[in-house]
C-alpha positions as CSV (number, residue, x, y, z in Angstrom):
1,M,0.0,0.0,0.0
2,A,1.4,3.4,-1.0
3,A,2.2,5.9,1.8
4,V,0.0,9.0,2.2
5,D,1.5,12.3,3.0
6,V,-0.7,13.7,5.8
7,A,0.8,17.2,5.5
8,N,-0.5,17.7,2.0
9,I,-4.2,16.8,2.9
10,P,-6.3,20.1,2.8
11,V,-8.1,21.0,6.0
12,P,-11.8,22.0,5.6
13,D,-12.7,25.6,6.5
14,D,-16.0,27.3,7.4
15,D,-16.2,28.8,3.9
16,D,-16.3,25.3,2.3
17,D,-20.0,25.1,3.2
18,N,-20.8,28.0,0.9
19,L,-18.8,26.4,-1.8
20,G,-20.9,23.3,-1.5
21,D,-24.1,25.2,-1.8
22,E,-22.9,26.9,-4.9
23,A,-21.8,23.6,-6.4
24,Q,-25.2,22.1,-5.6
25,S,-27.1,24.9,-7.2
26,S,-24.9,24.8,-10.3
27,S,-25.3,21.0,-10.6
28,G,-29.1,21.4,-10.5
29,Y,-29.9,19.0,-7.7
30,G,-32.0,21.5,-5.8
31,P,-32.8,25.2,-5.4
32,V,-30.8,27.4,-3.1
33,R,-33.2,29.5,-1.0
34,R,-32.3,33.0,-0.1
35,K,-34.2,35.5,1.9
36,D,-36.8,37.6,-0.1
37,E,-35.7,36.2,-3.5
38,E,-37.5,34.1,-6.0
39,M,-35.7,30.9,-7.1
40,T,-36.4,28.6,-10.0
41,N,-35.1,25.1,-10.2
42,A,-34.3,23.1,-13.3
43,E,-37.8,21.8,-13.7
44,G,-39.2,25.4,-13.9
45,I,-40.8,25.5,-10.4
46,V,-40.7,29.0,-8.9
47,F,-40.3,29.4,-5.1
48,R,-41.5,32.7,-3.7
49,P,-41.3,33.8,-0.1
50,C,-44.7,34.1,1.5
51,E,-45.8,36.8,3.9
52,V,-47.0,35.8,7.3
53,E,-49.1,38.1,9.4
54,D,-48.2,38.5,13.0
55,A,-50.4,36.3,15.3
56,M,-52.7,38.2,17.6
57,I,-53.3,36.8,21.1
58,T,-56.5,37.8,22.7
59,V,-57.3,37.2,26.4
60,V,-60.9,36.4,27.2
61,E,-61.9,37.1,30.8
62,E,-64.3,34.6,32.4
63,E,-67.4,35.8,34.0
64,E,-68.3,35.0,37.6
65,G,-70.9,32.5,36.6
66,E,-68.5,30.5,34.4
67,A,-65.8,30.5,37.1
68,E,-68.2,29.0,39.6
69,A,-69.3,26.4,37.1
70,G,-65.9,24.6,37.3
71,D,-62.3,24.7,36.2
72,S,-63.1,23.2,32.9
73,G,-65.3,26.2,31.9
74,A,-68.4,24.1,31.5
75,P,-71.6,26.1,31.4
76,Y,-73.1,23.9,34.1
77,S,-71.9,22.6,37.5
78,K,-70.8,19.0,38.1
79,P,-73.6,16.6,39.1
80,K,-73.5,15.3,42.6
81,F,-74.6,11.7,43.2
82,A,-75.5,10.2,46.5
83,A,-73.5,7.3,47.9
84,L,-74.8,3.9,47.0
85,T,-76.4,1.8,49.8
86,P,-75.0,-1.7,50.5
87,K,-78.1,-3.2,48.9
88,E,-77.6,-1.1,45.7
89,Q,-73.9,-2.2,45.6
90,Q,-74.8,-5.8,45.9
91,A,-77.5,-5.6,43.2
92,G,-76.7,-7.9,40.4
93,K,-73.7,-9.5,42.2
94,R,-73.3,-12.8,43.8
95,T,-73.3,-13.1,47.6
96,Q,-69.8,-12.9,48.9
97,L,-68.5,-15.7,51.1
98,R,-65.5,-16.1,53.4
99,R,-64.1,-19.4,54.7
100,I,-61.7,-19.5,57.6
101,A,-60.1,-22.9,58.3
102,V,-60.2,-24.2,61.8
103,P,-57.0,-25.9,63.1
104,S,-57.4,-29.1,65.1
105,H,-56.1,-27.5,68.3
106,R,-58.6,-24.6,68.1
107,L,-61.6,-26.8,67.5
108,T,-62.5,-27.3,71.2
109,P,-62.0,-23.7,72.2
110,L,-64.2,-22.6,69.2
111,K,-67.0,-24.9,70.4
112,N,-66.8,-23.5,74.0
113,A,-66.8,-19.8,72.9
114,W,-69.1,-20.2,69.9
115,L,-71.9,-18.0,71.3
116,Q,-69.6,-15.2,72.3
117,I,-68.0,-15.3,68.9
118,L,-71.3,-15.1,67.0
119,Q,-72.9,-12.3,69.0
120,P,-71.1,-9.3,67.5
121,L,-71.3,-10.8,64.0
122,V,-75.0,-11.5,64.0
123,D,-76.4,-8.8,66.3
124,H,-74.3,-5.8,65.2
125,M,-73.0,-6.6,61.7
126,K,-76.0,-8.6,60.5
127,L,-73.9,-11.3,59.0
128,Q,-74.7,-15.0,58.4
129,V,-72.3,-17.3,60.1
130,R,-72.1,-21.1,60.3
131,M,-69.7,-23.9,61.1
132,N,-69.1,-26.3,58.3
133,T,-68.1,-29.6,60.0
134,R,-67.4,-31.4,56.7
135,R,-64.8,-28.9,55.6
136,R,-63.9,-27.9,59.2
137,C,-64.1,-24.2,58.6
138,V,-66.2,-21.2,59.5
139,E,-68.2,-19.7,56.7
140,I,-69.4,-16.1,56.7
141,R,-71.5,-14.3,54.2
142,N,-73.3,-10.9,54.0
143,S,-77.0,-10.5,54.0
144,A,-79.6,-7.9,52.9
145,E,-79.5,-6.3,56.3
146,T,-75.7,-5.7,56.3
147,S,-75.2,-2.0,56.5
148,D,-71.5,-1.9,55.3
149,V,-69.8,-3.9,52.7
150,G,-66.5,-3.9,54.7
151,F,-68.0,-5.8,57.6
152,L,-67.4,-9.1,55.8
153,Q,-63.7,-8.7,55.7
154,K,-63.6,-7.4,59.2
155,A,-65.4,-10.5,60.4
156,A,-63.0,-12.7,58.5
157,D,-60.0,-11.0,60.2
158,Y,-61.8,-11.4,63.6
159,I,-62.3,-15.1,63.2
160,K,-58.8,-15.6,61.8
161,A,-57.3,-13.8,64.9
162,Y,-59.2,-16.2,67.1
163,M,-57.9,-19.2,65.2
164,L,-54.3,-17.9,65.6
165,G,-54.6,-18.2,69.4
166,F,-55.9,-14.8,70.6
167,D,-58.7,-14.5,73.2
168,Q,-62.1,-13.6,72.0
169,T,-62.0,-10.3,74.0
170,D,-58.8,-9.3,72.3
171,A,-59.8,-10.4,68.8
172,V,-63.1,-8.5,68.9
173,A,-61.1,-5.3,68.9
174,M,-60.5,-5.8,65.2
175,L,-64.2,-5.2,64.6
176,R,-64.2,-1.9,66.4
177,L,-60.9,-0.4,65.3
178,D,-59.6,0.1,61.8
179,D,-55.9,0.4,62.4
180,L,-55.3,-3.1,64.0
181,F,-53.2,-5.7,62.2
182,I,-51.7,-9.1,62.8
183,E,-48.1,-9.9,62.0
184,S,-46.7,-13.4,62.2
185,F,-43.2,-14.7,62.1
186,E,-41.2,-17.7,63.2
187,V,-38.3,-17.9,65.6
188,K,-36.2,-19.5,62.7
189,D,-36.7,-16.3,60.7
190,V,-34.6,-14.4,63.3
191,K,-32.1,-17.1,64.3
192,R,-31.8,-20.7,63.3
193,L,-32.3,-22.7,66.5
194,Q,-33.0,-26.4,67.0
195,G,-33.7,-28.8,69.8
196,D,-33.1,-27.5,73.3
197,H,-31.9,-24.2,72.1
198,L,-35.3,-23.5,70.5
199,S,-37.1,-24.6,73.7
200,R,-35.0,-22.3,75.8
201,C,-35.6,-19.5,73.4
202,I,-39.4,-19.9,73.6
203,G,-39.2,-20.1,77.4
204,R,-37.1,-16.9,77.5
205,I,-39.8,-15.2,75.4
206,A,-42.6,-16.3,77.7
207,G,-40.8,-15.9,81.0
208,K,-41.8,-17.4,84.3
209,D,-45.6,-17.8,84.3
210,G,-45.7,-15.6,81.2
211,K,-44.2,-12.6,83.0
212,T,-42.0,-11.5,80.1
213,K,-44.7,-11.9,77.5
214,Y,-47.2,-9.9,79.7
215,A,-44.6,-7.2,80.3
216,I,-44.1,-6.7,76.5
217,E,-47.8,-6.7,75.9
218,N,-48.5,-4.0,78.6
219,A,-45.6,-1.8,77.6
220,T,-46.2,-1.9,73.8
221,R,-50.1,-2.2,74.1
222,T,-50.2,-5.3,71.9
223,R,-51.3,-8.9,72.3
224,I,-48.8,-11.8,71.6
225,S,-49.7,-15.4,70.8
226,L,-47.1,-18.1,71.1
227,C,-47.8,-21.2,69.1
228,E,-44.8,-23.5,69.4
229,D,-42.1,-21.7,67.2
230,K,-44.6,-19.2,65.7
231,I,-45.2,-15.8,67.1
232,H,-48.3,-13.7,66.3
233,I,-48.6,-10.0,67.3
234,L,-51.9,-8.1,67.3
235,G,-51.9,-4.3,67.5
236,S,-51.3,-1.1,65.5
237,F,-48.4,-0.7,63.1
238,A,-46.1,1.3,65.4
239,N,-46.8,-0.9,68.4
240,I,-46.2,-4.1,66.5
241,K,-42.7,-2.8,65.5
242,L,-41.9,-2.1,69.2
243,A,-43.0,-5.5,70.3
244,R,-41.2,-7.2,67.4
245,D,-37.9,-5.5,68.3
246,S,-38.2,-6.7,71.9
247,L,-39.0,-10.3,70.9
248,C,-36.1,-10.3,68.4
249,S,-33.7,-9.2,71.1
250,L,-34.8,-12.1,73.3
251,I,-34.5,-14.6,70.5
252,L,-30.9,-13.3,69.7
253,G,-30.0,-14.0,73.4
254,A,-30.4,-10.6,75.1
255,A,-31.0,-10.7,78.9
256,P,-34.6,-10.1,80.0
257,G,-33.3,-7.3,82.3
258,K,-32.0,-5.3,79.3
259,V,-35.3,-5.8,77.6
260,Y,-37.3,-4.6,80.6
261,T,-35.2,-1.5,80.8
262,R,-35.9,-0.7,77.1
263,L,-39.6,-1.4,77.7
264,R,-39.7,1.2,80.5
265,T,-38.4,3.8,78.1
266,V,-40.9,2.7,75.4
267,S,-43.9,2.8,77.8
268,K,-42.9,6.3,79.0
269,R,-42.7,7.5,75.4
270,L,-46.2,6.1,74.7
271,Q,-47.6,7.8,77.8
272,E,-46.1,11.1,76.7
273,R,-47.9,10.8,73.3
274,I,-51.2,10.3,74.9
């Protein structure tokens, strides 16, 4: 391959663009447009500059009646519809049903407290409840007298809380308050323990005669249910976080005395909020 002398290669300047336009116009590939001049291409088409009038912008002031009608400037106000009643919402829809499975260890307590469990659901919420012995579950459905559509889901959460091991007096709070939740986790989610180590951990969480568990419940205003290696916490979102932190400290091996000291600070903080 022959060597190329780089020094002899011309460098393009800014004036080369004008030369290209002149070459293009002379070759006849297209017209060169200049301001306020008529141009004719090789085919005989004449290009003339057109005159454009200045655009006039007019501001229209809205009257008081139009401003009150709405932001969209509609000549009439937006219609207002009344809220639908539960009967109207359920019109043309199938009856909703909830099934809550009953564990084998909660079957006997359910039979003993069946009347207390049914009373708030039937008397106040006007729901239809029955025990399906074949499927071993509690079935709940709404009726024509149900005043709120959300009662069905609240009742399902109430029954589920009882099945998780909470007392009926504690679970019924889910029917009265809207900001109560249930959070469940296992001891193995925090720390992998087996055998006697797991048993000692559960005993450390409960304490002697349930002293530690009751102290956490009273300080954080929650309810705790211990089902073997599973822990269920009932309460508000912020209180559940406080109780979960205390339980995780006990699982990781913290001394109960340190947890009690931290709970005193937490209880004082909650009292100051109130």
